[in-house]
C-alpha positions, -999 to 999 in steps of 0.1 A, spaced: -312 330 -731 -305 316 -697 -283 285 -690 -291 268 -658 -263 247 -644 -273 224 -615 -268 190 -599 -299 190 -576 -324 164 -589 -352 186 -575 -344 213 -601 -378 224 -616 -363 230 -650 -365 268 -654 -344 287 -679 -341 283 -717 -313 257 -714 -307 232 -686 -274 214 -678 -285 191 -651 -263 163 -637 -275 148 -604 -244 126 -604 -220 155 -603 -201 162 -571 -212 199 -571 -225 226 -593 -191 242 -591 -176 210 -607 -201 214 -636 -192 250 -641 -155 242 -642 -163 215 -668 -181 240 -690 -153 265 -687 -126 240 -696 -147 225 -725 -150 261 -739 -113 267 -733 -120 297 -711 -91 307 -688 -96 299 -652 -75 324 -632 -69 323 -595 -98 346 -587 -123 325 -606 -107 293 -592 -112 306 -557 -148 314 -563 -155 279 -577 -135 264 -548 -159 282 -523 -188 267 -542 -172 233 -540 -166 234 -503 -201 246 -494 -219 222 -519 -200 191 -506 -203 200 -469 -165 205 -468 -160 172 -487 -182 152 -465 -200 140 -496 -193 142 -533 -169 113 -536 -138 112 -557 -153 138 -581 -152 165 -555 -115 159 -547 -107 159 -584 -124 192 -588 -104 206 -558 -72 194 -574 -79 212 -607 -89 244 -589 -59 244 -566 -37 239 -596 -53 270 -612 -44 290 -581 -74 288 -558 -68 302 -523 -80 273 -502 -68 284 -467 -84 319 -467 -117 305 -482 -118 276 -457 -114 300 -427 -140 324 -440 -166 297 -448 -160 273 -420 -144 289 -390 -147 327 -389 -172 343 -365 -174 373 -341 -165 369 -304 -200 380 -293 -214 350 -313 -198 326 -288 -222 336 -260 -252 334 -284 -240 300 -296 -239 287 -261 -274 299 -253 -289 285 -284 -272 251 -281 -286 248 -246 -321 248 -261 -314 219 -286 -336 189 -281 -330 152 -289 -357 128 -300 -340 94 -300 -371 75 -310 -378 95 -342 -375 80 -377 -376 45 -365 -353 49 -336 -325 65 -356 -330 98 -338 -335 135 -347 -319 165 -330 -338 198 -332 -329 234 -327 -351 265 -333 -335 299 -337 -360 327 -328 -365 357 -351 -348 382 -327 -316 361 -330 -318 357 -368 -325 394 -373 -294 405 -352 -269 377 -360 -247 371 -391 -265 347 -415 -235 325 -418 -232 322 -380 -268 311 -378 -265 286 -406 -234 271 -390 -255 258 -362 -266 229 -383 -230 217 -383 -231 214 -345 -263 195 -347 -252 169 -372 -223 159 -350 -247 144 -324 -240 107 -322 -274 98 -310 -292 114 -340 -291 104 -377 -310 136 -387 -304 172 -377 -331 198 -381 -325 236 -378 -356 258 -379 -348 295 -383 -376 321 -379 -364 344 -407 -394 367 -402 -427 365 -382 -448 337 -397 -420 323 -420 -392 298 -413 -362 286 -432 -353 249 -425 -320 232 -429 -319 194 -428 -290 171 -426 -287 133 -426 -259 109 -422 -255 71 -425 -263 52 -393 -285 24 -381 -307 11 -409 -312 29 -442 -301 64 -447 -328 91 -446 -333 112 -477 -339 146 -463 -343 161 -498 -377 142 -499 -388 160 -467 -377 193 -481 -394 187 -514 -427 180 -496 -425 215 -482 -415 232 -514 -377 230 -511 -351 205 -522 -314 197 -521 -293 166 -516 -303 133 -499 -279 142 -471 -284 180 -470 -315 199 -480 -336 229 -471 -369 247 -476 -387 279 -466 -421 274 -450 -449 298 -440 -460 294 -404 -445 299 -369 -418 277 -356 -441 255 -336 -463 248 -367 -434 242 -390 -418 218 -365 -450 199 -361 -452 195 -399 -416 183 -400 -423 157 -373 -451 143 -394 -427 139 -424 -398 124 -404 -415 91 -396 
């Protein structure tokens, strides 16, 4: 028997038992609820693991509301090591990555007229960079993109292998209605949150980008 614990509304419903709560701040919050309901002990090591899940699932508390902060309080009280986890997940990178980072960011493109004038910023990471760089370093690029004031949506296209791309999508409130990037990801076989989603798509970067442009109207 397999228990699936998730808070993504795009969950297809696999497993023999499904605990699905789209209103939960994070999947880590739900796991903590299950453990506490079953009176299982939450030691510092387990609390730290759940805290890592909480930080990544909420975009370092950018979304998730009060529930995410309440989960953080409970995990910190159980002995979670927040400082080390925060550095490892959000800040740590190798020195050579700085040069690669600069070269990649110089290729980013802004489309201010996209999605009804709300703007999209795009960045493609070629396969040779993805193959040689740390996965976390590559994924961190989307954080740089989502800080662009002129764009409400950030799109990171990573050529994970020839003919296949992984896409990371971010959206933030801005002019007009917020853009649900999980709907874009779902149309390409992925899913996620309204503000943070992703998918893996067959095709080269140019073809995948063209398909994304069609969906981001």
